[in-house]
Structures are given as structure tokens and as C-alpha cells.
TIKESE-494804 format. One line per field, with one value per residue (C-alpha): residue number from 1; residue in one letter; x, y, z. Coordinates in steps of 0.05 Angstrom, whole numbers, plus 32768, in hexadecimal, padded with zeros to 4 digits. Layout:
BEGIN
num	c(NUM;...)
residuo	c(A;...)
east	c(X;...)
north	c(Y;...)
up	c(Z;...)
//
This chain:
BEGIN
num	c(1;2;3;4;5;6;7;8;9;10;11;12;13;14;15;16;17;18;19;20;21;22;23;24;25;26;27;28;29;30;31;32;33;34;35;36;37;38;39;40;41;42;43;44;45;46;47;48;49;50;51;52;53;54;55;56;57;58;59;60;61;62;63;64;65;66;67;68;69;70;71;72;73;74;75;76;77;78;79;80;81;82;83;84;85;86;87;88;89;90;91;92;93;94;95;96;97;98;99;100;101;102;103;104;105;106;107;108;109;110;111;112;113;114;115;116;117;118;119;120;121;122;123;124;125;126;127;128;129;130;131;132;133;134;135;136;137;138;139;140;141;142;143;144;145;146;147;148;149;150;151;152;153;154;155;156;157;158;159;160;161;162;163;164;165;166;167;168;169;170;171;172;173;174;175;176;177;178;179;180;181;182;183;184;185;186;187;188;189;190;191;192;193;194;195;196;197;198;199;200;201;202;203;204;205;206;207;208;209;210;211;212;213;214;215;216;217;218;219;220;221;222;223;224;225;226;227;228;229;230;231;232;233;234;235;236;237;238;239;240;241;242;243;244;245;246;247;248;249;250;251;252;253;254;255;256;257;258;259;260;261;262;263;264;265;266;267;268;269;270;271;272;273;274;275;276;277;278;279;280;281;282;283;284;285;286;287;288;289;290;291;292;293;294;295;296;297;298;299;300;301;302;303;304;305;306;307;308;309;310;311;312;313;314;315;316;317;318;319;320;321;322;323;324;325;326;327;328;329;330;331;332;333;334;335;336)
residuo	c(M;A;A;T;G;N;T;W;G;V;H;L;S;I;S;D;R;G;S;L;V;Y;V;P;G;G;A;A;E;G;E;S;T;L;V;W;V;D;R;K;G;A;E;Q;P;L;A;A;P;P;R;P;Y;N;I;P;R;F;S;P;D;G;R;L;L;A;V;E;T;L;T;P;P;E;I;W;V;Y;D;I;P;R;G;T;L;S;R;L;T;F;E;G;G;A;R;P;L;W;S;P;D;G;K;R;I;A;F;H;S;A;R;A;G;K;P;P;N;L;F;W;K;P;A;D;G;S;G;P;E;E;R;L;T;T;S;D;H;S;Q;T;P;H;S;W;S;P;D;G;Q;V;L;A;F;T;D;I;A;P;T;T;G;Q;D;I;W;V;L;P;L;E;G;D;P;S;A;A;L;R;T;E;G;R;K;P;R;L;F;L;Q;T;T;F;S;E;G;G;A;K;F;S;P;D;G;R;W;L;A;Y;G;S;D;E;S;G;R;T;E;I;Y;V;Q;P;F;P;G;P;G;G;K;W;Q;I;S;T;N;G;G;T;E;P;F;W;A;R;N;G;E;I;F;Y;R;N;G;N;Q;L;M;V;V;E;T;K;T;Q;P;G;S;Q;P;I;F;S;A;G;T;P;R;L;L;F;E;G;P;Y;V;T;T;G;I;A;V;T;N;Y;D;V;T;A;D;G;Q;R;F;L;M;V;K;P;V;A;Q;Q;G;A;A;A;N;Q;I;N;V;V;L;N;W;F;E;E;L;K;R;R;V;P;V;P)
east	c(8403;83FF;841C;843F;8458;8491;84B5;84E8;851F;8504;84C8;84B5;847F;8471;844B;8420;8454;8489;84B3;84D0;84D3;84FB;851B;8558;8551;8581;8568;8535;84EC;84D2;8512;851A;8554;8547;8561;856B;8548;8553;8525;853E;8540;8588;858D;85B9;85B4;85B1;85D9;85A6;85AC;8576;8533;84E9;84E6;84A9;8496;84D2;84C9;84F6;8508;84FB;8548;8551;857E;855E;852B;84F1;84DF;84AE;84BE;848B;84AC;849E;8472;84A4;84BC;8500;8525;856B;85A2;85BA;85F7;8611;85F0;85D3;8591;856B;8525;84F2;84A8;84B2;8467;8456;844D;8449;843E;8474;846E;849A;8478;8494;84B9;84E4;84D0;849A;848F;8446;842E;83EE;83FE;83C5;83C3;83A2;837A;835F;836D;83A6;83A0;83C3;8405;8441;8488;84C1;84EF;8530;8507;850B;84CC;848A;845A;8419;83D5;83B8;8376;834A;8318;8301;8314;8353;8374;83BB;83E1;83F0;8405;8412;83FF;843E;8431;8425;83E0;83BC;83C9;83A3;8392;835E;832D;830C;82C6;829B;826B;828E;82CE;8316;82FF;8333;8335;835A;8373;837B;83BF;83C7;83E9;8418;841A;8415;83D8;83B1;8399;8379;8356;8310;831F;8345;8329;8322;82F7;82DB;82F8;82E9;82B3;828C;827A;82BE;8304;8330;836B;83BC;83A0;83E8;83E9;8404;843E;8412;83D9;83A4;839A;839E;83AD;838A;8375;8331;831D;82D3;82D8;82E5;8336;8360;8374;8394;8369;8370;833C;834E;8353;8333;82F4;82C7;82DA;82E2;8305;8336;835D;83A1;83B2;8395;8399;839B;83C7;83D0;8407;840D;8438;8438;848A;8499;84A3;845B;8457;8432;8453;842E;842E;840F;8429;846D;8474;847A;8459;845C;842B;8439;840E;8401;83D1;83BE;839A;8363;8311;830F;8352;8368;838C;83A2;83C4;83F1;83EC;840E;845A;847C;84C5;84E3;84C2;84E2;84D7;84C5;849C;8458;841C;83E8;83BD;83C3;83FA;8436;846E;84B1;84C6;84DF;8516;850D;851E;84F5;8530;8535;8513;8517;84F5;84F1;8513;8502;853E;8548;855F;85AD;85CF;85B9;8591;855A;8556;856E;8531;8548;8519;8528;8502;84E2;84EB;84BC;84EC;8525;8501;84F1;853B;8554;8520;850A;84CA;84D3)
north	c(876A;873B;86F6;86D8;8694;866A;862D;8606;8638;8674;86A4;86D2;870C;8738;8781;8791;87BD;8794;878E;8754;8742;8702;86DF;86B3;8670;864B;85FE;85E3;85FF;85BE;8593;8582;8558;8520;852A;8502;852A;850F;8512;855B;8577;8573;856A;8541;8534;84FB;84EC;84E2;8518;854D;8532;854A;851F;8504;84CC;84A8;8466;8434;83F2;83C0;83BB;840B;83FC;8412;844A;844E;8491;84AD;84EE;851F;852E;84F6;84D7;8493;8468;846D;8440;845C;842D;8452;8432;8433;8479;8465;846D;8441;844C;8412;8429;8436;8445;847A;846C;848C;8484;8449;841C;83DD;838F;8382;8350;837B;8359;8388;83D3;83E0;841C;8445;8457;8470;8449;8449;848E;8468;8486;846D;842F;83F4;83D2;83AC;839C;837D;83A7;838E;8396;834B;834C;836C;83A5;8380;839B;838B;83B6;83D0;840A;8449;8462;8485;8454;8463;842B;844E;8413;83C6;8394;8384;8331;8356;8333;8376;83B0;83E9;842F;845F;8463;84A3;8498;84D0;84D1;84C0;84E6;84BA;847C;8442;83FF;83C4;8395;8345;8329;82E5;82AE;82A7;82F2;82E2;82BD;82F9;8315;82C8;82BE;82D8;82E2;8313;834C;8390;83A4;83DF;83ED;843E;845D;84A2;84E0;84FE;84F2;84B2;84A4;8494;8455;843E;83F8;83EF;83CE;838F;839F;839C;83ED;841B;8462;8495;84E2;84F7;8540;852A;855F;8597;858E;8558;8534;84ED;84B8;846C;842E;83DB;83BE;8396;83B2;83BD;83E8;842C;846E;8495;84D9;84DE;852F;8560;85A0;858A;8548;8523;84FF;84C2;848F;8459;8449;8404;8419;8430;847F;849C;84D3;8505;854C;858D;85C3;85C2;859C;8553;8536;84FE;84DD;849C;8467;8420;83EB;83A4;8370;8342;833E;8384;83A8;83E2;841F;845E;8499;84D5;8515;852D;8556;8576;8558;8590;85BC;85CD;85E0;8599;8587;856D;8553;8577;853B;84E7;84D7;84D2;84FC;84E4;84A3;8488;8460;8420;8434;847A;84A7;84C3;84E3;84DE;8527;8548;8581;85B7;85D2;861F;864E;8654;8690;86D6;86BD;86B4;86F9;8721;8737;8749;877B;877E;87BC;87B8;8766;8763;878D;8765;8724;873E;874B;8709;86DB;8706;86F0;86E1)
up	c(852E;84F3;8504;8542;854A;856D;855C;8577;856F;856F;858A;8559;8547;8502;8509;84CF;84B3;84B1;84F2;850A;8551;8563;85A4;8594;85AB;85CF;85DF;85B6;85DB;8601;860D;865C;867B;86AE;86F3;8736;8774;87BD;87F3;87FD;87BE;879C;8765;8736;86E9;86C4;868B;8655;861C;8615;85FD;8605;8637;865D;8686;86A3;86C2;86DD;86C9;8708;871A;870E;86DC;86A0;868C;8663;8647;8616;85ED;85D2;858D;856A;85AC;85AF;85E8;85EF;8626;8648;8669;86A1;86AF;8663;8651;8611;85FB;85CE;85AC;85BB;8592;8544;853F;8581;85C1;85FC;8641;864D;868D;86A3;86AC;86FC;86D3;86A9;8673;8651;8643;8640;861D;85EF;85AC;8579;8542;84FC;8518;854F;859C;85C6;85DA;8608;85ED;8606;85EC;85F3;8626;85FB;85B5;85AF;8598;8572;8598;85B0;85BC;85F9;85F1;85B7;85C4;85AA;85E4;85F9;8632;8654;8680;86CB;86F4;86F8;8736;8754;8740;86F6;86F0;86E8;86BE;86D6;86A4;8697;865B;8642;8641;861B;8650;8690;8681;869E;86C2;86D8;86B9;86CB;8698;86AD;868E;86BF;86A2;865F;8646;85FB;860B;862B;85E7;85D7;861B;8621;8666;8661;865B;8673;86B2;86D0;8713;871D;86F5;870D;86EC;86FA;86DF;8709;86F0;8703;8728;8746;876C;87B3;87B7;87D9;879C;87D2;87C7;8788;878F;8755;8745;873E;8741;8763;8794;875F;875B;8756;878F;87A8;87C1;87CF;87C9;87D3;879A;8784;87AD;87C8;87FE;881D;8802;881F;8809;880D;87F3;881E;87EE;87A3;8788;8743;872B;875F;8771;87A5;87B7;87CF;8819;881E;880D;87E3;87B5;878F;8772;8772;874D;8752;879D;87A6;87E5;880A;883B;886B;885A;8881;886A;8882;885C;886D;8865;8876;885B;888B;8871;888B;8874;8898;8891;8849;8844;881C;87FF;87CC;879A;8757;870F;86F6;86C0;86DD;86A9;86DF;86D1;86F5;86CB;86EF;86CC;8700;871F;8760;8772;878F;87D0;87CF;87DE;8796;875D;871E;8701;86B7;86B5;867D;865D;8660;862A;8627;8637;862B;85EC;8613;8628;85EB;85B7;8572;8545;84FC;84DB;849D;849C;8468;8436;844D;8440;83F3;83EC;840A;83E5;83A2;8383;833B)
//
């Protein structure tokens, strides 16, 4: 075989003797749609146009949706009632995360050849982006504390891999970068990879993913610590989400799992978790790591999932062969 390749519209292969084999494309490869899925797995499409979507995030009031697109990596805001899609970032942006008051969207972005660091921007686009961290490590925002005072994120260090940090942002947000006390603080660092930290509804616990057992599982620890550690998943788990009603959702391949939890504050916080059970499964896009590639409505009854767009019609099952393609190419594009 002389060459093989694929593009967004066609898959092809060329033999040494000049025969071309290709599969004509339907929908652009990599495109996806956003779909509602209820707890029984019933699916309903969202009206947003197909794009290479990733990491959907509801605004606190549930009316807006921040979502990244993969080509190019930028953040868009979709107005669910009005059906409009507006671009928020213009210099690269991914992993959107609404502040609890709905006024800002945090995200990561790579600038000037550096790894992605943390930024935020007014959600309505009324102001410029502001840098929240400056580091030579790649960083990703994952969760706000319920009061909006702390941002949990991951930092990938060359020696310890992915670690969990928190960024205090008390008081006037515009002063966050000018105050010496508002610097990132380490929460969890081991020789394993930890990430996807999600605050509990009361802000006293963090759920996260770790591969310390040899595969990624979901764990819970008290915040800010110290304290014990509880394993939530039982057979592998990624992409944790801590719902307002106390349930923890997570992915296991194509499955969406749920675990009921109970917490009790105090000088020695008490935590308990039930047995994981399957809610539904389907061919929805998963990151396969700690970054949660879905979102959940405030009542915990519906999930917004990313669904890949299948190639349309018979084209996906049709293979075309062109014999003597080199000769045909010379005839159509003569060499001077």
C-alpha cells in the first residue's frame, strides 16, 4: 500500500499500482450533537447545530450552556430557550466552568507557546479575559466550591503527574491576581494521577478520580482536610459529578453509574456511600479520564450528553474503487 489517510469528509487508500479506494463521507467526522438523556436512558436531542462539541456545562440557572468545540478549541455559549449559539473565546479556550453566581466562565487556554493555564471571562462577553494562574504546567479547572470562593483544578507536574490543587478567590474577583495570599494551594499529590475534583453540595468534600489501584476509580476525601478516604466506584470509574441531592455520578465505559451518599459535618466529618448502580448506557462521547464530558440538571433527573454524529445514508456503507487513478490524475491535472 503506497498511502493511506482520512479527512473530515473521506477515508481513502492508494495502492502502489495506482488504484484508489475510498469511502465517501456523510457528516463530518468528529462532529457531535448534544442530547438530553433521562435516568432510564430515553434520549431527546437538543436543538444546537452539530459541531465537534466537548465538555458541556450548564449555567447555574440552567438557561445557558457553555461548551467547547474541538476544531478550533474555543468556548461557545448556547442559549437553550432562544436556540442561539455565541462564541465566547477567540484566542483558544477549553474546559469551560461557570462560577456559582453565573457571572464568569473559567477555562484553560494555551498562550504564547505555553501549556494551558487558568483564565476566566465574563459570561456575557462584556469584559476581557483575565489570567488566574501562571505556570509551566498544564492546568484544567474542574469545580467551584458552592460559595464561589475556591476553584479546584488539576496541574500536571513532570515528576508526580496529575495532581489536585485549589485556588482561593475570596472577596473582590478583580483583586484575585493582586493579592499575595490568593495563590494556588496543593490539595492532593502522589506518585499516581489524580484529577476531576468535584465539590460536594456543602463544599466540605471532594470527589475525584485516581489510578492508584492500577485503574481509575472514584474516591472522596474531606475538604480542606485532613481526613480519611472512601472509594466510591467498584469496577473502574471516570468523570465524577456530585449532584445537588448528594448523589455521585460517574462513567464506566459507556455506562453512567450512580451512588447515593450521606455526609455529616463536624470536627470529625462523617461520610457514607451506597452501592453503585447502573442508570443507563449508550454510545456517548467520553473523555476516558477525569474530565467530566456531560452535565446534570439541578434536580438530577436529566443528563446532557455528547453524541457522535453517524455518517449519513448509504454512503457510510459504500466503498468506491478507481482503477489507474494515477493516469486519471495526470489526465485531469496535466503537468506542464
